[in-house]
Every structure is written in structure tokens, then in C-alpha cells.
C-alpha positions as CSV (number, residue, x, y, z in Angstrom):
1,M,166.5,134.0,127.4
2,S,162.9,133.9,129.0
3,D,161.6,132.4,125.6
4,A,163.8,129.3,125.2
5,V,162.3,126.1,125.6
6,L,165.3,124.0,124.9
7,S,168.7,125.3,126.3
8,L,171.6,123.1,126.1
9,A,174.7,124.5,127.9
10,G,178.3,123.2,127.7
11,V,176.8,119.4,127.1
12,T,179.2,116.5,127.4
13,R,178.4,113.0,126.4
14,R,181.2,110.2,125.6
15,F,180.9,106.6,125.4
16,V,183.2,103.9,126.3
17,Q,183.4,101.2,123.4
18,G,185.8,98.0,123.3
19,G,187.8,100.4,125.7
20,A,188.1,103.3,123.7
21,T,186.4,106.5,124.6
22,L,184.3,108.0,121.8
23,D,183.4,111.7,122.7
24,V,180.2,112.4,120.7
25,L,179.5,116.1,122.4
26,T,182.2,118.3,123.7
27,G,180.7,121.2,125.3
28,A,177.6,121.8,123.2
29,D,175.5,124.7,123.5
30,L,171.9,125.0,121.7
31,T,168.9,127.2,122.6
32,V,165.7,126.7,120.5
33,R,162.9,129.0,121.6
34,A,159.2,129.2,121.4
35,G,157.6,129.1,117.6
36,E,160.8,128.1,116.2
37,I,161.7,125.0,113.9
38,V,165.4,124.1,113.8
39,A,166.4,121.4,111.6
40,L,169.4,118.9,112.8
41,V,171.2,117.8,109.9
42,G,174.5,115.5,109.4
43,P,175.4,112.3,108.3
44,S,174.7,109.3,110.7
45,G,177.1,108.8,113.4
46,S,177.6,112.4,113.8
47,G,175.4,112.8,117.2
48,K,172.2,113.7,116.2
49,S,170.1,110.6,117.6
50,T,172.3,111.2,120.8
51,L,171.5,114.9,121.0
52,L,167.6,114.4,120.9
53,Q,168.2,111.8,123.2
54,L,169.8,114.3,125.6
55,A,167.4,117.1,124.9
56,G,164.3,114.4,125.6
57,L,165.6,113.3,128.7
58,L,166.2,110.1,127.9
59,E,170.0,109.9,128.3
60,R,171.8,112.2,131.1
61,P,174.8,114.6,130.0
62,D,178.3,113.7,131.7
63,D,178.6,117.1,131.7
64,G,176.6,120.4,131.4
65,E,173.0,121.5,132.0
66,I,170.1,120.8,130.0
67,A,166.9,122.9,130.5
68,I,163.1,122.8,129.3
69,G,160.9,125.8,129.8
70,G,163.8,127.5,131.8
71,R,164.0,124.5,134.5
72,A,167.2,122.6,134.8
73,C,167.0,119.0,134.3
74,G,170.4,118.0,135.8
75,K,169.6,117.2,139.5
76,L,165.8,116.0,138.7
77,G,165.0,112.4,139.8
78,D,164.1,110.0,137.1
79,A,160.3,110.2,138.4
80,E,160.3,114.2,137.6
81,R,162.1,113.4,134.5
82,T,159.2,111.5,133.1
83,R,156.7,113.5,134.6
84,L,158.4,116.6,132.5
85,R,158.8,114.3,129.2
86,R,154.9,113.5,129.6
87,E,154.0,117.1,129.8
88,A,156.3,119.2,128.0
89,L,157.6,117.0,125.3
90,G,156.3,115.2,122.3
91,F,158.3,112.7,120.5
92,V,157.9,111.4,116.6
93,Y,160.4,108.6,115.4
94,Q,160.9,107.4,111.8
95,Q,158.5,104.4,112.6
96,H,155.3,105.4,113.8
97,H,155.0,103.1,117.0
98,L,151.5,102.9,117.0
99,L,149.6,100.6,118.9
100,P,148.0,98.1,116.5
101,E,145.2,97.0,118.3
102,F,143.6,100.4,118.6
103,S,141.7,102.8,115.8
104,A,143.5,105.9,114.8
105,I,141.8,108.2,117.5
106,E,142.1,105.9,120.0
107,N,146.2,106.1,119.6
108,V,145.7,110.3,120.0
109,I,143.3,109.5,123.0
110,V,145.6,107.3,125.1
111,P,148.3,109.2,126.1
112,Q,146.1,112.3,126.8
113,M,144.2,110.0,129.6
114,I,147.3,108.9,130.9
115,A,148.5,112.3,131.5
116,G,145.0,112.7,133.5
117,V,142.8,114.5,130.7
118,P,138.9,113.2,131.0
119,R,137.8,110.9,128.0
120,A,135.6,113.5,126.4
121,D,138.4,116.4,126.5
122,A,140.9,113.5,125.0
123,K,138.6,112.7,122.2
124,A,137.8,116.3,120.9
125,R,141.7,117.0,121.0
126,A,142.3,113.6,118.9
127,R,139.3,114.5,116.8
128,E,140.7,118.5,116.2
129,L,143.9,117.1,115.5
130,L,143.4,114.1,113.0
131,G,140.7,116.4,111.2
132,R,144.1,119.2,110.7
133,M,145.9,116.3,109.5
134,G,143.6,115.5,106.9
135,L,142.5,112.1,108.6
136,G,138.8,113.3,109.6
137,E,137.5,110.5,107.3
138,R,140.0,107.7,108.8
139,L,139.3,108.0,112.7
140,D,138.0,104.5,113.4
141,H,140.7,103.0,111.4
142,R,143.5,100.8,112.8
143,P,147.2,101.1,112.0
144,G,147.0,98.0,109.9
145,Q,144.3,99.6,107.5
146,L,146.1,103.1,107.0
147,S,149.0,104.1,104.5
148,G,152.5,104.8,105.7
149,G,151.9,108.3,104.9
150,E,148.8,108.1,107.1
151,Q,150.0,106.2,110.2
152,Q,153.1,108.8,110.3
153,R,150.4,111.4,110.5
154,V,148.6,109.9,113.7
155,A,151.9,109.5,115.2
156,I,152.4,113.4,114.7
157,C,149.2,114.1,116.2
158,R,150.2,111.6,119.1
159,A,152.9,113.6,119.7
160,L,151.2,117.0,120.0
161,A,148.1,115.7,122.2
162,N,149.0,116.7,125.3
163,R,150.3,120.2,124.3
164,P,153.8,120.0,124.6
165,K,156.3,123.0,124.9
166,L,158.9,121.1,122.4
167,L,158.7,118.5,119.5
168,L,161.7,116.6,119.0
169,A,161.6,114.5,115.9
170,D,163.6,111.9,114.3
171,E,163.7,111.4,110.7
172,P,159.9,111.8,110.7
173,T,159.5,111.0,107.2
174,G,162.2,108.8,106.6
175,N,160.2,105.5,105.4
176,L,157.8,107.3,103.2
177,D,158.2,107.9,99.8
178,P,159.6,111.3,98.2
179,A,155.7,112.9,97.5
180,T,154.3,111.6,100.4
181,S,157.1,112.5,102.5
182,D,156.8,116.1,101.0
183,A,153.5,116.2,101.9
184,V,153.3,114.6,105.2
185,F,156.3,117.1,106.3
186,A,154.0,120.0,105.3
187,E,151.4,118.9,107.4
188,L,153.9,118.7,110.3
189,L,155.7,122.0,109.6
190,A,151.8,124.1,109.6
191,L,150.7,122.0,112.6
192,V,153.6,122.8,114.9
193,R,153.4,126.7,113.7
194,D,149.4,126.7,114.4
195,E,150.2,125.2,117.8
196,G,152.8,127.8,118.5
197,L,155.7,125.0,120.0
198,A,159.5,124.8,119.5
199,A,160.7,122.3,117.2
200,L,164.2,120.4,116.7
201,I,163.8,118.1,114.0
202,A,166.6,115.6,112.5
203,T,166.6,115.0,108.8
204,H,169.3,113.7,106.1
205,N,167.0,115.8,103.6
206,P,168.6,119.2,102.8
207,E,165.4,120.0,100.7
208,L,163.2,119.6,104.1
209,A,165.7,121.0,106.2
210,G,165.7,124.5,104.1
211,R,162.3,124.8,104.8
212,M,162.5,125.4,108.8
213,D,163.8,128.4,110.4
214,R,167.3,127.4,111.0
215,R,169.8,124.6,110.5
216,V,172.3,123.0,113.0
217,G,174.7,120.2,112.9
218,V,177.0,118.5,115.5
219,R,180.7,118.8,114.2
220,G,183.7,117.8,116.4
221,G,181.4,117.3,119.5
222,L,179.8,121.0,118.9
223,I,176.8,122.3,117.9
224,V,177.3,124.6,114.7
225,E,174.8,126.9,112.8
226,L,174.8,125.9,109.1
């Protein structure tokens, strides 16, 4: 469909371990549309991280096709895949991976400047996002001066700084205590909805998954609706 931001069609991914072949995906199909937040649920080892790596163009499938914004990615070279990741995708991981020597606002400015955004515009965008995440008074604090929840809020703002079409998140609040996790996740969902982008978010938490638009999982190498 025209509003499909992420599309997987017949995607296969296998690994060889100790002479044995492990089939993680065996013809998986998935569509995530603009404005849709999809929960990716399942136990460790079910293939969630592999699926996110493929969707993020960090790995190539053994078969099948992955499209971002309607653009097929299978035949793209590494440079073009890197450009597409930078322009169309945002990533949030369980660990925040902030640059420790930079302040909160600088961590959100840097990826924009790498993408060619003028510094003044990048600073305005960073200030806006951090303010919406409740960090307006913490702009000049370095990661070591921020709580775990604040650090993850900065990481979320960094992922959205370049206005991606698709957000990919792997247990984005998995390292936080329950109360902080709940608050940060609520802010993440609100920001994603405000920005109008598509999101695929892996989580072990059924309560968090239930707050998204729909849930999918990997079973028998296929993506199934839950």
C-alpha cells in the first residue's frame, strides 16, 4: 500500500552455527504503515533482534525483499543503504549509547549536523524535542549527570532528530525501573504519535505491548499477528 513505511515480503534469514543451519526467518511478511506503532513481542532467541537488524538495513536477508517508504532495498549498495538509514530511520536501543563528552542538547544536535542540517536549525530542533520530553532544564547536562530515564529520553530525541519515517526500538525502556519505564514509554509513544511516523518496537513487557496499535511476533520463522 502507498502508506507502507516498512514492508517485508518473503524475507528469509538463516545462520550457520557449528555446522548446523538455524532458520530464523523463513518467508516472513510484515507491513508497518505511517502513523502506526507496532509491538514486536516474543521470548529471547525468537528472532526479534534479527528482524530489527533487517528492517534497519544493518543486515541483508538471504531471500525476499525489504522496502522502506516504498523503495526496495535489496539491490542497493552499502553507501546508499547507509544514506537511507541516516535519512529515513531512527534507532533506540536498550542502552542509550550517548556520547559522554557531549551535553544532552549536543547529543541531539550532532546527528543532524552529520546529515547536513545547519547548526542553528539543529539546535532549535534539539531544544524542541528535549523540551517535549521534559528535559528543558537539563539541556547542558552531560550523560553522567543525568538519571537513567533522562539518558534514555535524550536517546529517543536523538533518534527522532532527523525526522525519520520509521522508528526501530529494541527494548527501549528495558534497563529502567518499572515506574520510570512506564513514564518514559508513555512519552515515547506520545512523541512518535505527534511526529506521525511509523514505529516497530520490541518489548518483553505485555503491558507496554498492549498500549501499541497492534502486536506481532516471530513463530516458526514467520511473522504472525498476536
